[in-house]
N, CA and C atoms as a LAMMPS dump frame, in Angstrom:
ITEM: TIMESTEP
0
ITEM: NUMBER OF ATOMS
468
ITEM: BOX BOUNDS ff ff ff
-5.0000000000000000e+02 5.0000000000000000e+02
-5.0000000000000000e+02 5.0000000000000000e+02
-5.0000000000000000e+02 5.0000000000000000e+02
ITEM: ATOMS id mol type element x y z
1 1 1 N -73.852 -349.218 -288.278
2 1 2 C -74.317 -347.773 -287.522
3 1 3 C -74.097 -348.53 -285.802
4 2 1 N -74.035 -349.986 -285.982
5 2 2 C -73.721 -350.629 -284.625
6 2 3 C -72.4 -350.273 -284.501
7 3 1 N -70.955 -350.217 -285.251
8 3 2 C -69.864 -350.315 -284.732
9 3 3 C -69.915 -348.473 -283.826
10 4 1 N -70.53 -347.268 -284.838
11 4 2 C -70.427 -346.84 -284.254
12 4 3 C -71.052 -346.222 -282.582
13 5 1 N -72.016 -346.844 -282.589
14 5 2 C -72.955 -347.108 -280.956
15 5 3 C -71.624 -348.086 -280.348
16 6 1 N -71.383 -349.381 -280.776
17 6 2 C -70.722 -349.679 -280.023
18 6 3 C -69.075 -348.755 -279.284
19 7 1 N -69.276 -348.292 -280.179
20 7 2 C -67.562 -346.868 -279.949
21 7 3 C -68.04 -346.068 -278.952
22 8 1 N -69.232 -345.614 -279.088
23 8 2 C -69.691 -344.477 -278.513
24 8 3 C -69.518 -345.077 -276.683
25 9 1 N -70.137 -346.677 -276.817
26 9 2 C -70.463 -347.044 -275.691
27 9 3 C -68.751 -347.177 -274.586
28 10 1 N -68.026 -348.043 -275.796
29 10 2 C -66.647 -347.764 -275.315
30 10 3 C -66.253 -346.802 -275.078
31 11 1 N -66.23 -345.395 -275.688
32 11 2 C -65.705 -344.029 -275.218
33 11 3 C -66.165 -344.106 -273.52
34 12 1 N -67.556 -344.399 -273.52
35 12 2 C -68.489 -344.004 -272.118
36 12 3 C -67.743 -344.723 -271.067
37 13 1 N -67.872 -346.41 -271.2
38 13 2 C -67.27 -346.733 -270.852
39 13 3 C -65.692 -346.855 -269.805
40 14 1 N -64.843 -346.33 -271.131
41 14 2 C -63.021 -345.906 -270.262
42 14 3 C -63.837 -344.743 -269.483
43 15 1 N -64.574 -343.246 -269.287
44 15 2 C -65.155 -342.569 -268.464
45 15 3 C -65.378 -342.884 -267.399
46 16 1 N -66.211 -343.945 -267.573
47 16 2 C -67.041 -344.735 -265.899
48 16 3 C -65.435 -345.274 -265.805
49 17 1 N -65.277 -346.311 -266.367
50 17 2 C -64.092 -347.045 -265.845
51 17 3 C -63.241 -345.798 -264.846
52 18 1 N -62.482 -344.523 -265.829
53 18 2 C -61.191 -344.246 -265.338
54 18 3 C -62.299 -343.353 -263.57
55 19 1 N -63.156 -343.075 -263.388
56 19 2 C -64.022 -342.352 -262.182
57 19 3 C -63.497 -343.467 -261.511
58 20 1 N -64.869 -344.873 -261.505
59 20 2 C -64.074 -346.036 -260.786
60 20 3 C -62.839 -346.539 -260.401
61 21 1 N -62.229 -346.567 -261.184
62 21 2 C -60.569 -346.832 -260.97
63 21 3 C -59.853 -345.737 -259.762
64 22 1 N -59.553 -344.663 -259.656
65 22 2 C -59.592 -343.8 -259.694
66 22 3 C -59.771 -343.458 -257.898
67 23 1 N -61.644 -343.783 -257.613
68 23 2 C -61.904 -344.059 -256.3
69 23 3 C -61.185 -345.175 -255.703
70 24 1 N -60.961 -346.095 -256.503
71 24 2 C -60.563 -347.132 -255.768
72 24 3 C -59.36 -346.79 -255.132
73 25 1 N -58.364 -346.321 -256.091
74 25 2 C -56.945 -345.846 -255.73
75 25 3 C -57.124 -345.016 -254.814
76 26 1 N -57.506 -343.635 -254.424
77 26 2 C -57.708 -342.981 -253.402
78 26 3 C -58.058 -343.931 -252.278
79 27 1 N -58.681 -345.467 -251.949
80 27 2 C -59.178 -345.663 -250.759
81 27 3 C -58.112 -346.555 -250.432
82 28 1 N -57.429 -346.871 -251.549
83 28 2 C -56.611 -348.632 -251.139
84 28 3 C -54.754 -347.826 -251.751
85 29 1 N -54.52 -347.572 -252.81
86 29 2 C -53.446 -346.767 -252.859
87 29 3 C -53.075 -346.812 -255.146
88 30 1 N -52.83 -346.376 -255.753
89 30 2 C -52.498 -346.027 -256.929
90 30 3 C -52.095 -347.543 -257.107
91 31 1 N -51.454 -348.011 -257.263
92 31 2 C -50.551 -349.378 -257.642
93 31 3 C -51.965 -350.587 -257.328
94 32 1 N -52.041 -350.877 -255.404
95 32 2 C -52.986 -351.458 -255.428
96 32 3 C -54.307 -351.325 -256.847
97 33 1 N -54.984 -350.358 -256.715
98 33 2 C -56.48 -349.777 -257.589
99 33 3 C -55.93 -350.223 -258.871
100 34 1 N -54.667 -350.427 -259.182
101 34 2 C -54.571 -350.65 -260.865
102 34 3 C -54.217 -352.361 -260.46
103 35 1 N -53.726 -352.856 -259.708
104 35 2 C -53.425 -354.228 -259.872
105 35 3 C -54.722 -354.836 -260.179
106 36 1 N -55.743 -354.411 -258.834
107 36 2 C -56.745 -354.843 -258.735
108 36 3 C -58.004 -354.78 -259.824
109 37 1 N -58.295 -353.846 -260.426
110 37 2 C -58.945 -353.523 -261.807
111 37 3 C -58.203 -354.636 -263.233
112 38 1 N -56.88 -355.254 -263.397
113 38 2 C -56.493 -356.013 -264.322
114 38 3 C -56.678 -356.982 -263.519
115 39 1 N -57.067 -357.538 -262.506
116 39 2 C -57.452 -358.74 -261.5
117 39 3 C -58.441 -358.764 -261.811
118 40 1 N -59.235 -357.858 -261.793
119 40 2 C -60.54 -358.155 -262.03
120 40 3 C -61.08 -358.156 -263.855
121 41 1 N -60.092 -357.788 -264.823
122 41 2 C -60.993 -358.148 -265.994
123 41 3 C -59.796 -359.253 -265.801
124 42 1 N -58.897 -360.172 -265.601
125 42 2 C -58.467 -361.097 -266.377
126 42 3 C -59.234 -361.841 -265.759
127 43 1 N -60.122 -361.433 -264.548
128 43 2 C -61.154 -362.751 -264.503
129 43 3 C -62.171 -363.075 -265.205
130 44 1 N -62.278 -361.219 -265.297
131 44 2 C -63.708 -361.784 -266.869
132 44 3 C -63.219 -362.192 -268.132
133 45 1 N -62.149 -361.83 -268.059
134 45 2 C -61.27 -362.314 -269.38
135 45 3 C -61.137 -363.491 -269.6
136 46 1 N -60.983 -364.259 -268.74
137 46 2 C -60.621 -365.816 -268.297
138 46 3 C -62.397 -366.361 -268.817
139 47 1 N -63.837 -366.342 -267.761
140 47 2 C -64.912 -366.258 -267.711
141 47 3 C -65.461 -366.383 -269.24
142 48 1 N -65.354 -365.525 -269.8
143 48 2 C -65.257 -364.602 -271.665
144 48 3 C -65.007 -365.736 -271.952
145 49 1 N -63.296 -366.133 -271.859
146 49 2 C -62.788 -366.74 -272.774
147 49 3 C -63.589 -368.521 -272.772
148 50 1 N -63.668 -368.883 -271.105
149 50 2 C -63.49 -371.158 -271.025
150 50 3 C -65.224 -369.982 -271.967
151 51 1 N -66.082 -369.754 -271.949
152 51 2 C -67.235 -369.63 -271.868
153 51 3 C -67.327 -369.629 -273.493
154 52 1 N -66.355 -368.922 -274.138
155 52 2 C -66.806 -368.704 -275.529
156 52 3 C -66.001 -369.639 -276.58
157 53 1 N -66.38 -369.58 -277.581
158 53 2 C -64.874 -370.725 -278.154
159 53 3 C -63.872 -370.2 -278.253
160 54 1 N -63.736 -369.372 -278.6
161 54 2 C -62.351 -368.797 -278.951
162 54 3 C -61.275 -369.134 -277.579
163 55 1 N -61.769 -369.626 -276.008
164 55 2 C -60.617 -370.93 -275.5
165 55 3 C -59.784 -371.701 -276.369
166 56 1 N -60.419 -372.548 -276.988
167 56 2 C -59.744 -373.646 -277.917
168 56 3 C -58.643 -373.254 -279.063
169 57 1 N -58.619 -372.04 -279.501
170 57 2 C -57.716 -371.897 -280.125
171 57 3 C -56.323 -371.104 -279.1
172 58 1 N -55.712 -371.568 -278.734
173 58 2 C -54.633 -370.784 -277.58
174 58 3 C -52.646 -371.95 -278.452
175 59 1 N -53.525 -372.507 -279.487
176 59 2 C -51.908 -372.967 -280.328
177 59 3 C -51.498 -371.731 -280.574
178 60 1 N -51.338 -370.428 -281.147
179 60 2 C -50.603 -369.436 -281.516
180 60 3 C -49.839 -368.439 -280.368
181 61 1 N -50.508 -369.119 -278.895
182 61 2 C -49.815 -368.012 -277.801
183 61 3 C -48.456 -369.24 -277.569
184 62 1 N -48.851 -370.796 -277.987
185 62 2 C -47.479 -371.346 -277.559
186 62 3 C -46.685 -371.669 -278.548
187 63 1 N -47.248 -370.949 -280.01
188 63 2 C -46.307 -371.253 -281.184
189 63 3 C -45.063 -370.218 -280.884
190 64 1 N -45.277 -369.217 -280.551
191 64 2 C -43.403 -368.437 -280.408
192 64 3 C -44.037 -367.74 -281.786
193 65 1 N -45.233 -368.174 -282.635
194 65 2 C -45.084 -366.786 -283.45
195 65 3 C -45.668 -365.305 -283.721
196 66 1 N -45.826 -365.07 -281.896
197 66 2 C -45.914 -363.972 -281.75
198 66 3 C -44.71 -362.769 -281.388
199 67 1 N -44.71 -362.275 -281.993
200 67 2 C -44.107 -361.433 -281.954
201 67 3 C -43.811 -360.45 -280.374
202 68 1 N -42.933 -360.23 -279.766
203 68 2 C -42.476 -359.898 -277.755
204 68 3 C -43.547 -358.143 -278.237
205 69 1 N -43.814 -357.598 -278.994
206 69 2 C -44.462 -356.38 -278.963
207 69 3 C -45.684 -356.118 -278.859
208 70 1 N -45.601 -357.754 -279.001
209 70 2 C -47.241 -357.633 -279.154
210 70 3 C -48.025 -357.648 -277.906
211 71 1 N -47.451 -358.02 -276.914
212 71 2 C -47.732 -358.316 -275.765
213 71 3 C -47.293 -356.859 -274.782
214 72 1 N -46.95 -356.23 -274.88
215 72 2 C -46.907 -355.086 -274.836
216 72 3 C -48.102 -353.976 -274.021
217 73 1 N -48.79 -354.493 -275.299
218 73 2 C -50.433 -353.73 -274.801
219 73 3 C -50.75 -353.803 -274.069
220 74 1 N -51.213 -355.072 -273.066
221 74 2 C -50.883 -355.105 -271.376
222 74 3 C -50.17 -354.074 -270.499
223 75 1 N -48.628 -353.829 -270.685
224 75 2 C -47.917 -353.059 -269.867
225 75 3 C -48.763 -351.518 -270.321
226 76 1 N -49.207 -350.995 -271.591
227 76 2 C -49.331 -350.001 -271.632
228 76 3 C -50.831 -349.603 -271.016
229 77 1 N -51.22 -350.218 -271.233
230 77 2 C -52.175 -350.364 -270.309
231 77 3 C -52.24 -350.142 -268.743
232 78 1 N -51.73 -350.43 -268.613
233 78 2 C -51.244 -350.595 -267.228
234 78 3 C -51.092 -349.028 -266.193
235 79 1 N -50.321 -348.234 -267.345
236 79 2 C -49.529 -347.349 -266.975
237 79 3 C -50.73 -346.573 -267.744
238 80 1 N -51.475 -346.834 -268.301
239 80 2 C -52.667 -345.898 -268.743
240 80 3 C -53.903 -345.847 -267.313
241 81 1 N -53.644 -346.808 -266.769
242 81 2 C -54.923 -346.816 -266.019
243 81 3 C -54.358 -346.385 -264.69
244 82 1 N -52.603 -346.537 -264.71
245 82 2 C -52.178 -345.533 -263.289
246 82 3 C -52.04 -344.344 -263.553
247 83 1 N -51.983 -344.132 -264.731
248 83 2 C -51.436 -342.436 -265.219
249 83 3 C -53.56 -341.893 -264.57
250 84 1 N -54.178 -342.777 -265.072
251 84 2 C -55.546 -341.904 -264.859
252 84 3 C -55.797 -341.985 -263.637
253 85 1 N -55.606 -343.149 -262.952
254 85 2 C -56.168 -343.026 -261.656
255 85 3 C -55.707 -341.293 -260.448
256 86 1 N -54.239 -341.163 -261.219
257 86 2 C -53.726 -340.223 -260.634
258 86 3 C -54.526 -339.21 -260.77
259 87 1 N -54.339 -339.215 -262.6
260 87 2 C -55.003 -337.728 -262.95
261 87 3 C -56.507 -337.382 -262.524
262 88 1 N -57.228 -338.418 -262.177
263 88 2 C -59.019 -338.295 -262.616
264 88 3 C -59.471 -336.867 -261.163
265 89 1 N -58.946 -337.239 -260.383
266 89 2 C -59.255 -336.514 -259.262
267 89 3 C -58.859 -334.726 -259.612
268 90 1 N -57.994 -334.669 -260.345
269 90 2 C -57.286 -333.685 -259.893
270 90 3 C -57.672 -332.719 -261.453
271 91 1 N -58.274 -333.195 -262.164
272 91 2 C -59.654 -331.986 -263.228
273 91 3 C -60.543 -333.193 -264.044
274 92 1 N -61.477 -332.542 -264.41
275 92 2 C -62.89 -332.854 -264.795
276 92 3 C -62.991 -333.906 -265.4
277 93 1 N -63.731 -334.417 -266.012
278 93 2 C -63.652 -335.957 -266.888
279 93 3 C -64.138 -335.732 -267.896
280 94 1 N -64.064 -333.99 -268.199
281 94 2 C -64.264 -333.887 -269.712
282 94 3 C -63.676 -333.488 -270.089
283 95 1 N -62.613 -332.861 -269.334
284 95 2 C -61.226 -331.845 -269.73
285 95 3 C -59.801 -333.614 -269.767
286 96 1 N -60.404 -334.808 -268.827
287 96 2 C -59.467 -335.121 -268.757
288 96 3 C -59.98 -336.28 -270.239
289 97 1 N -61.073 -336.638 -270.491
290 97 2 C -60.83 -337.403 -272.012
291 97 3 C -60.818 -336.362 -272.9
292 98 1 N -60.558 -335.082 -273.424
293 98 2 C -60.213 -334.587 -274.136
294 98 3 C -58.868 -334.517 -274.15
295 99 1 N -58.123 -334.237 -273.134
296 99 2 C -56.692 -334.724 -273.073
297 99 3 C -56.389 -335.984 -273.948
298 100 1 N -57.3 -337.081 -272.957
299 100 2 C -56.536 -338.277 -273.545
300 100 3 C -57.084 -338.703 -275.012
301 101 1 N -58.215 -338.138 -275.23
302 101 2 C -58.542 -338.057 -277.235
303 101 3 C -56.991 -336.984 -277.692
304 102 1 N -56.613 -335.988 -277.275
305 102 2 C -55.279 -335.363 -277.926
306 102 3 C -54.081 -336.251 -278.14
307 103 1 N -53.767 -336.741 -276.639
308 103 2 C -52.789 -338.301 -276.991
309 103 3 C -53.229 -339.347 -277.856
310 104 1 N -54.334 -339.392 -277.902
311 104 2 C -55.096 -340.605 -278.702
312 104 3 C -54.25 -339.879 -279.957
313 105 1 N -55.31 -339.016 -280.139
314 105 2 C -54.609 -338.399 -282.211
315 105 3 C -52.995 -338.466 -282.244
316 106 1 N -52.355 -338.108 -281.494
317 106 2 C -51.013 -337.344 -281.665
318 106 3 C -50.557 -339.069 -281.929
319 107 1 N -50.85 -340.02 -280.905
320 107 2 C -49.96 -341.559 -280.946
321 107 3 C -50.379 -341.917 -282.222
322 108 1 N -51.647 -341.821 -283.05
323 108 2 C -52.758 -342.25 -284.243
324 108 3 C -51.987 -341.858 -285.253
325 109 1 N -51.28 -340.255 -285.314
326 109 2 C -50.842 -339.854 -286.305
327 109 3 C -48.836 -339.65 -286.577
328 110 1 N -48.552 -340.53 -285.426
329 110 2 C -47.072 -340.555 -285.401
330 110 3 C -47.25 -342.251 -285.81
331 111 1 N -48.133 -342.856 -285.125
332 111 2 C -47.849 -344.786 -285.636
333 111 3 C -48.321 -344.472 -286.861
334 112 1 N -49.328 -344.22 -287.769
335 112 2 C -49.493 -344.049 -289.488
336 112 3 C -48.643 -343.634 -289.93
337 113 1 N -47.755 -342.625 -289.342
338 113 2 C -46.309 -342.058 -290.301
339 113 3 C -45.396 -343.055 -290.334
340 114 1 N -45.224 -343.534 -288.918
341 114 2 C -44.041 -344.601 -289.081
342 114 3 C -44.54 -346.34 -289.416
343 115 1 N -45.403 -346.394 -289.268
344 115 2 C -45.325 -347.567 -289.313
345 115 3 C -45.882 -347.787 -290.909
346 116 1 N -47.225 -346.965 -291.895
347 116 2 C -47.123 -347.078 -292.54
348 116 3 C -46.709 -345.85 -293.781
349 117 1 N -45.96 -345.124 -293.123
350 117 2 C -45.628 -344.117 -294.437
351 117 3 C -46.337 -343.222 -294.083
352 118 1 N -47.797 -342.618 -294.082
353 118 2 C -48.523 -341.99 -294.489
354 118 3 C -48.305 -340.422 -292.662
355 119 1 N -48.373 -339.32 -293.941
356 119 2 C -48.469 -338.454 -292.757
357 119 3 C -50.239 -337.433 -293.45
358 120 1 N -51.33 -337.608 -293.114
359 120 2 C -52.116 -337.257 -293.759
360 120 3 C -52.359 -336.138 -292.931
361 121 1 N -53.124 -335.626 -294.056
362 121 2 C -52.654 -333.765 -293.695
363 121 3 C -54.777 -333.483 -293.042
364 122 1 N -55.961 -334.144 -293.778
365 122 2 C -56.515 -334.036 -292.771
366 122 3 C -57.006 -334.546 -291.359
367 123 1 N -56.213 -335.774 -291.62
368 123 2 C -56.279 -335.64 -289.674
369 123 3 C -55.196 -335.096 -288.661
370 124 1 N -53.524 -334.797 -289.831
371 124 2 C -53.562 -333.44 -288.636
372 124 3 C -54.097 -331.73 -288.79
373 125 1 N -54.554 -331.702 -289.668
374 125 2 C -55.397 -330.682 -289.08
375 125 3 C -56.912 -330.436 -288.612
376 126 1 N -57.316 -331.925 -288.413
377 126 2 C -58.097 -332.038 -287.67
378 126 3 C -57.909 -331.98 -285.929
379 127 1 N -56.499 -332.515 -285.768
380 127 2 C -55.837 -333.218 -284.543
381 127 3 C -55.51 -330.761 -283.966
382 128 1 N -55.148 -330.233 -284.889
383 128 2 C -55.054 -328.861 -285.066
384 128 3 C -55.829 -328.482 -284.116
385 129 1 N -56.929 -328.512 -285.002
386 129 2 C -58.654 -328.215 -284.519
387 129 3 C -59.137 -328.148 -283.441
388 130 1 N -58.667 -329.688 -282.868
389 130 2 C -59.043 -329.479 -281.742
390 130 3 C -58.53 -329.408 -280.679
391 131 1 N -57.118 -328.681 -280.58
392 131 2 C -55.723 -328.574 -280.138
393 131 3 C -56.622 -327.145 -279.866
394 132 1 N -56.723 -326.612 -281.31
395 132 2 C -57.357 -325.043 -280.818
396 132 3 C -59.118 -324.922 -279.873
397 133 1 N -60.182 -326.084 -280.139
398 133 2 C -60.983 -325.755 -278.992
399 133 3 C -60.331 -325.808 -278.009
400 134 1 N -59.872 -326.966 -278.037
401 134 2 C -59.462 -327.021 -276.22
402 134 3 C -58.869 -325.898 -276.028
403 135 1 N -57.913 -325.316 -276.129
404 135 2 C -57.262 -324.198 -276.176
405 135 3 C -57.996 -323.507 -275.868
406 136 1 N -59.337 -322.805 -276.372
407 136 2 C -60.176 -322.097 -276.558
408 136 3 C -61.389 -322.412 -274.758
409 137 1 N -61.805 -323.481 -275.101
410 137 2 C -62.192 -323.346 -274.195
411 137 3 C -61.382 -323.555 -272.743
412 138 1 N -60.607 -323.768 -272.937
413 138 2 C -59.338 -323.609 -271.334
414 138 3 C -59.389 -321.828 -271.117
415 139 1 N -59.399 -321.025 -271.925
416 139 2 C -59.668 -319.793 -272.281
417 139 3 C -60.675 -319.448 -271.567
418 140 1 N -62.026 -319.889 -271.967
419 140 2 C -62.929 -319.124 -271.759
420 140 3 C -63.341 -320.235 -270.133
421 141 1 N -63.278 -321.049 -269.763
422 141 2 C -63.559 -321.291 -268.37
423 141 3 C -62.417 -320.869 -267.265
424 142 1 N -60.91 -320.396 -267.8
425 142 2 C -59.961 -319.94 -267.043
426 142 3 C -60.829 -317.735 -266.719
427 143 1 N -61.358 -317.543 -268.009
428 143 2 C -61.734 -315.691 -267.796
429 143 3 C -63.146 -316.621 -267.534
430 144 1 N -64.108 -317.292 -267.511
431 144 2 C -65.026 -317.277 -265.887
432 144 3 C -64.842 -317.394 -264.662
433 145 1 N -63.549 -318.307 -264.309
434 145 2 C -63.315 -317.952 -263.126
435 145 3 C -62.426 -316.79 -262.159
436 146 1 N -62.042 -316.209 -263.661
437 146 2 C -61.405 -314.244 -263.142
438 146 3 C -62.577 -313.649 -263.01
439 147 1 N -63.533 -313.564 -263.647
440 147 2 C -65.071 -312.994 -263.437
441 147 3 C -65.758 -313.382 -262.697
442 148 1 N -65.793 -314.45 -262.114
443 148 2 C -66.361 -314.823 -260.393
444 148 3 C -67.527 -315.842 -260.968
445 149 1 N -67.533 -316.589 -261.974
446 149 2 C -68.365 -317.216 -262.318
447 149 3 C -67.821 -318.371 -261.769
448 150 1 N -68.25 -319.368 -261.189
449 150 2 C -67.765 -321 -260.51
450 150 3 C -68.187 -321.669 -261.858
451 151 1 N -66.936 -322.193 -261.723
452 151 2 C -66.699 -323.169 -263.212
453 151 3 C -66.576 -325.169 -261.977
454 152 1 N -66.621 -325.9 -263.09
455 152 2 C -66.428 -326.704 -262.403
456 152 3 C -65.298 -327.512 -262.973
457 153 1 N -65.373 -327.079 -264.192
458 153 2 C -64.347 -328.418 -265.485
459 153 3 C -62.835 -327.361 -265.347
460 154 1 N -62.303 -327.116 -264.287
461 154 2 C -61.397 -325.977 -264.093
462 154 3 C -59.704 -327.587 -264.287
463 155 1 N -58.793 -326.936 -265.02
464 155 2 C -57.907 -327.435 -264.703
465 155 3 C -57.184 -327.022 -263.797
466 156 1 N -55.932 -328.482 -262.832
467 156 2 C -55.423 -327.194 -261.701
468 156 3 C -54.307 -327.161 -262.39
């Protein structure tokens, strides 16, 4: 139960982080905002590393046993923050979260297929159902706009 709660809190923090990063990017620039996002993250990570007991286990970092691709997470994280900061003001947080979720589902299915040689029918069908639900919601919102109802969750 704790892991489920922490997962939900992580999801909420991502949405809040995207809005904060987007506002910062509007004020100082997209890549400057991304830079300061990661600089702040580095600062807090360093403090936590020093305070915790994990900082004493740095032998693996300098041993050369870690493959290069293991470090690409930081690069992909920068892309995610930059893309999110750019996109967030252009669509509602609801749709941005759904589209991000669909991308994560697709990425997870592809990674499972190529790394584990597994193509789960259930996950694939679940992803299709999420896409159908998203398409339906977009259709309903567009129809509401056409009918004259004001909708704040439209995608530009």
